[in-house]
Phi, psi and omega in degrees: 000146169236134174223133187222130170275122184300325181295338181260354182287143177303145180248141173225157180259107187269122180237191179313318190292322185268331189259346187063021180239163175282133183081203181189182182223159167263116198240145172230120171276117190265309185221152170191156180194154171225112196251169186295327181278007176093358177295134173221127183213163169218145178235123191226160174244135175231138173252124184263144189255158177265175172067226185290344181270000179304138179271130182228147168211155181286167169305129183195178178211176186224159171275350180258178178254151179225146167232127181240139181231131182262122186273321182210141180074222176215154182232124182282146175225355178187157177310121180080005185234119183223151176258110188281164182306128179093346182265161188231137175235141181250128184246102176296153175295138175089345185272132179286145167209166182101184352299151182233153178224114185248116184228008177193164175093171180216148181200170177254139183223127175251126167237130185212150175195182184237140167055047176093357176299321175241136191233097172223162178096171188296335180293339178254321184292338175294341178265351192293310185297315177298323175302309183295324180296318182297310186299317182292334175289330180268335187203207179214153172260132179206122175060036184075010179237138177261123182246136182215142184279126177287118182293327183289316182256345180084349178286173179258130177252160182223146180217155171303132181307310179292329178296316180299320172300312177304313180296325182288315174295319178297318177296317179304318182283327193242336187080006186244158176283140177266134180220154177257129180289161175297150187284132173276341179239134185291338183196170175303154184243120186258130179254141174249085185308323183301334184283346186264153181257144171284158168221148187277146176235340179196171183296120181079005186234129175225148189234146164241133170264115186259331178171150170234127188230132185252093170266350175234158180277157180121156184290335181245018184267018180262150172272130184244127186244120183209184178223148178230134174248125182243129181257155176356099172081349183285154187229158175225134182263118171283100185294163189274001187284331178225155168287142183224146175237139176217156176211162179219146172266358183262157172275148175116005175288128185247123176218131182048043175082002180243137181261130190246155180280187182297153174060069175238142177228157181217158176232120175255108187288166169300145182069014167237149179245127175238133182251128179241145181216162175271122179300132180282133177229136178286341189284313182199165181292129178267122181230130175231151175248139174244132166275128186234131172243120177262120187275151175295157167227141192260358182252000000 
């Protein structure tokens, strides 16, 4: 299990040199893992800056999946499309989005994939410097795009900058060509959790199911997005069948005998069981809301 108070997580300023994008963000890496069954993810918090520091990227797509939650303000992901405070957006693999300009607001971001679809952690970063060196020798990065001369035609080709890096790292590690699958969903899906109703499942426990999305085949290959409300002393068990990520904006989440403050997130890995509860208080009835993501498993 991993559990992190967001207010205590280290903060870094991510800029052009590390992101291959225009502008940058104030970023906190909260949770991450690379597991034996091929799952690779990172869960981060970003605060977006205005003016020349605004984060921008061209229209692009990924082989991995994303879930975005807006903690404060609103966060853009395409012209005329924003994720408002408290809302969640699901970004399917292969689906295009952007161009985007993020110049205000703050939010949480989960990126995950299997077997190289998403590339984070030391097993991938060890290839990054050499991959960038090779790419810079063959072409150039400009405005979030990688430009390269086609040896066969002599013309100039262009790719999303991050995609070019993923392809180069993947080939370096596996010797195989990296590809993005065709989209099963045409575009990101914006969810309004406040419009969904809770239903009771146990004493002091209520649940909202927000969506299940199948980007991979198999009975357990869907990403499940939901919410759980825990009242005074009630508990919820993160079962061991799937890896799960959860966060709360409320104070009072209690795990392993410790009560946590506002903006706390946790990771319950597959094959582990974690129990969370709402701390009992004599002053007033304690109710907390948890946002819960149940990650796919491909076996």
